[in-house]
N, C-alpha and C positions, 0 to 999 in steps of 0.2 A: 835285426837278427842278432842274437847273442849266442856265443859259443862257450861251452864249459871250459874253464881255465885249465882243467886237468887233461884236456884233449890236446895232444901234440899236433895233430894234423887232421884235416877232413878232406876227403876226395869227393867231388861232385862230378857226375858225368851226365851229359845231356846234349840235345841239339835244339836250339831255339827255332830253327827253321822247320822243326817238326812239332811245334806246339799247336795242337789241334783240338784241345778240350776246353775252349773258352766257355762253353755252355755248362761246364762243371766247375767253373771258377778258376781254371788254369790261367796264368798270366805269363806271357813270354818275357816280360820285363824282369821277372824274378831272376833269370839267368844273369842279367847285367847288374842288378842291385846286389846280388850275392858277391860278385866280384868287387864292387865298389866298397861295400861295408866290411869286407874281410881282407881287402888287399890281397886277394888270392892270385896266384900265378896261373896263367891260362896257357894250356897246351892244345893245339889244334891237330886233329887227326885228318890229314888232307888227302889220303889215298883211299880210293874206293876199290875194294877187292871183289865186290859182289857183282856189279853190273857191267855189261859190255860198254865200250867207249861211247857209242852213239846214244845209249840211254843216259849215261852220266852227263854228256854234253847237253842233251835236251833238257834234263832236269836242272842243270845249272842255268840255262837260258830262262827257264820257267821261274826259278826262284830269285833270280838276280834283282828284279825290281823291289823285292822286300827282304833281301838277304840280311842276316845279322851284321851289325856294324863291325868292320875290321876283320870279318871272317875271310880267310884266304880261299882261293878257288879250289874246288874239289877235283882231283885228277883221277882218271881211271888207270888201273893197273892192267886190265884186260884190253885186248884189241878192240877196234871199233865195232866189229860184228855187224849184225843186220840192222838196217834202217828201221825206224819206227814205221808201222803200217797203219795208215789212217783209212778207216772204212766209212763210206758214206752210204746211208740207206734211206729209202723213201719213208719208211715208218718202222715202228718197233718190231713188227712181224718180220720184215726183211732184215732188220738188224740182228734179230735172234737167229735167223737162218744163216746169215753171213758168218756169225760167230760159230754156230754149230758146224758149218762146212769147214771152217778153218781148223777147228778142234779135231774133226774127223781126219783131216789131212795130216795133222801133226802126230796123231796116234796111229796112223796107218789104216784108218777106217774102223767102224764098229761092227760091220757085217759085210757080206760079200757085195751087197748093193752099193754101200758107201765106198768100198774100196774101188769098185769100177768107176763110180762117179768121180772120185778123187783123181783117177788116172786121166779122165777126160778133161778135167779143168786145167787150163794152161797157166802155169805159174808165170808171174811177171818178172822174175829175176832168178838167176841161177841159184841163189841162196835157198830159195824155196824147195828146190829139189833135195837139198841136204836136210831140210827140216822134216820132210815127210817120213812119218813112222819113227821119228827119233825120240818121241816123248811118251810118257805114261799119263794116264788121266790125273794122277795125283801131282803131276808137275805143273798143272794148269789151274789158274784162278781167273774168275770173272769178277771184276770189281765195279761197284756202282755207288753213286752218291746217295740215292734214296731207294727205298723198297719198292716204290712205284715203278722205277726202272727195272728192277729185278722181276717183279710180277709180270711186266710186259714181255720180258725175255723168256720166261719159264716155259710157256707152251711150245715154242720152237725148239728150245734146248731139250726138253723132255721128249718131245715128239721125234727128235732125231735119234733117240735111244741112248743118249749120253748118261752115264752114271753121275749123279749130282749129289752134292752135300751143301746144305745151307749153313753158312756161318753167320753169327750175330754177336754183337757186343753185350747183349743182355741174356740172362739165363733163359733157357728154353721153357722152364717152368713158369715164367712170367708172361708167356704168350698164350692166348686162347687159340684152340680149345684145350691145349695141354695144361694150362693153369688149372682148369677145372678137373681134368683127369688126375693130375698129381694131388689136388686137394682131396679127391675121393680116396686115393690110396693113403694119404697122410691121416685121414680120419680113421682108417683101420688101425694104424699104429698108435695114433694119439686121439682117441674118441672125443676128448674135451677141447680140442684145438679150436678156438673161436674164429680164427682167421680163415681156416679151411672150410669151416661150416658156413661162414658168410659168403665165401666164394662159390661154394657148391649150391647154396640156396638161391643166389643171384642167377646162376646158370640155369637151375631148374625152373625158376620163374620165367625165364626167357623162352624155355622150351615146353612149359606147361607140364612139368614132371615133378612137381613139389612133393607128391606122395612118395616118390621113389627115394628121396633123400631120407625120409623117416624110415623107410624099409631098409635102406643101406645101413643106417645107424643101428637098427635093431638086429641086423645080421653080423654085428661086429666080431663076435667070438668065432662064428663060422668062417668069416672071411679071413681073419687072422690065421686060423688053422689052415685054410686053403693056401695062403701065401707061404706058410711054413712047410707044407708038404708038397704042393705042386709048383710053387715058385711064384715070383713076382709077375712073370708073363701071364700066368693063368689068372691072377688077380686083376691084371690090366684088362684081359679079355672080359672078365666078369663085369668090370666097371663100364666098359664100352657097350656091352650088350644090354645092361639094365639101367644105366644112369647117364653117362656122358657119350652121346653119339655125335659123330662128326663126319664130314664128307671128305673121304680120302681121294676123290677124283681130282681135287685141287692139288697140284704138284707140291706146293709148299707144305700142305698139311700131311701128305703122304710121306714126304721126306722127314718131317719132324717126328712122325710116329715111328718111322724106321729107326731113328736115333734112339728114341725112348726104348724101343724093343731091344736094341743092341745092348743098351745099358742094363736093362732088366735081365737079359740072358747072362751077362757077365756077373751079376750079383746073385743069381740063382734064387735061393729062399731068403736072402738077407734083405728084408724090406727096409729097415732103418738105414742100412748102407746105401741102398738104391736112392732113397729119398734125400739123403745127405749129398750124394753125388749129383743128382739131377737138379737140385736147388742151386748149385753153384756153376753147373756146366753151361757154357754158351754154345750149344749144339755140339759140333764135332771138334771144336777147337781145343778141348781138354783131353782128347784121346791120346793114349800113349803111342798108338801106332797110326801111321798115316793111311787113311782109307784110299783105295784106288778109285777115286771119284774126283770130278772137277769141283773145285771149291767156289762157291758163290758168296762173296763177302762185301759188306759195306766198306767204304774207305777207312772209316774209323776202326772197324774190326780187323782190317788187314795190317794195321800198324804193328811193327815188330816181326812180321812174317816176310817170307820171300819165296818166290816161285820161279822156275826157269822160264815159264811163259805166263804173261799177264794180259788180259783183255780189260780195258777201261771202257765201259759202256755209258751212253747218255752224255757225251761231251758236248753239251749245249748250254746256251745262255738260259738262266733260270734253274738249271740243274747243277752245273759245275762251271761257274759259281752258282750257288743256290740263292734264289731271291727270297727276301723276307716275306713275312705274312701280310705285309702292307700291299703287296701286288694284287691288283684286282683280277678276278677270274676272267674278265673280258680283255685284259691287257695281254697282247701277244708277247711271246719270248722275243726279246730284241736287245741288242747291245745298247740301245738308247736308255734302258732302265739300268741304273747303277745301284748295286748294293751299297750299304754304308761302308766307309773306308776301312773300319776295323774288321767288319765282316768279310770284306773282299780280301784283306790280307790273310785272314785265317783260311778262307776258301782256297787261296793260292797255295798256302802251306799244305792244305789237305790234298789238293791235286798233286802237289810235289811228292807227298807221301805215297800216293797211289802209283805214280810213275816209278818211284825208286823201289817198289816191291819186285820189279822184273829183273831177272838175271840175264837171260839170253835174248828174248823176243818180247816186244811190246806192241800190242794192237790197241788203237783208240778208235772207237766208233761213235757215230752220231746219226741222228735222223733229221730229215727235212720237215717232217710233220709228227706231232705227238698229241695224244689225247690228254687234256688238262682240265680238271674239274668237269668232266663229261663232254667237253667240246674238243674237236680236232683243231689244232692250231699250228701255224707255221713255226718252225724252230730255227734259230740262228746258231751257227757253230760257236762253241765256247771261245771266248776271247783268249783263253790260254793256248789254243791250237796255233794261232797266228804267231805266237812267240817262240815256237819251236823252229829252229833254223831249217831252211828247205833242204840243205845237204844231208840232214840226218833223218829225213822222213820221205815216205813215198805214199802218194794218194792212190787208193785202190777203190775205184768206183765200179760196181758190178755191171756187166753188160746185160741190160734188160731187153727182153724181146719186145718188138713193137706191139702196141695194143691192137687187138682185133678191131677191124673197122666194119661196121654194119653196112652191107650193100643196100642200095635202094631197090625197091620192088621191081622197077623197070630198067635198072642198070644203066 
């Protein structure tokens, strides 16, 4: 590393314990090489003002096996607060319901039925009485390592009537079906754009609507006039009805369309402005105002953010830590399978990032069984859970009603 001789000093800020972008070429060792090559002075920020003491202590225990050399212990300024709450579910459907019920309690219910149900549920400690009704939807985030975990949770969360927003680390315009929808709108503003034309023709070929692409291009002047007079929302409706159709009964698709419509409404008749905005926006993470919705985010997308209440879902071997592509579809999730050492260290840092997003309350949930590659398999608890000291956590296993037993015909 070379520094310009005219520069008197350089300040670098970072946390090697949160280096989580190895797949993009990030290297945790850069922190240490910078210090060695520049003889830089190192200052440690050792006080955590964000999280309650129990969350800081749990995070420290989690990261200790791979902590940066020489880094001092992080101490909490805030009191210990609530213990971490570990939820054990039979399957993703029950996991989603447990999370939905907990969110409903925290916000005081989403309707009269859920309010009554919350009153009937017995809290396991006195702290939970104070939690009820203390938070808004925008105070809460559900974090997950993979989108498969998210998709398994969505039916229960959406079915509970919770307002949701999907966060992602990639622009919304790069995900289908929105990629094709935005391509259709971009062709109205830039009729000769070859990338948009290729995207739209590939979409049309898959839906047997090739003729509609040529019709759309032929109507370019008319469609541009429509956007300029009626607005981007009207142009989006036109594209959806004649060219790019998709199923909004899927929660993730409905939520994505809602984000696009909100952006379109904000830009009015400014089609170029809308296209510029949506090509950069990773769902709602770029919004100037916080939506009153529960945020669903990957661990990576949550970095740099913080929430009063965080749920970490899918804390199981094979998910957190994530196993590599070499694992056979027939191999069950088990602690016997070990990710590569470098991968495991980054997975540990990634889980550490997820834990430290929480300010007041942290829930961590796992399932006993999960569908993997089309097969239901047993799932083992994440190895990271056993590293959280018992004094900072409380296990919350739901009381399940006994299964109905079929009586014999002659009793």
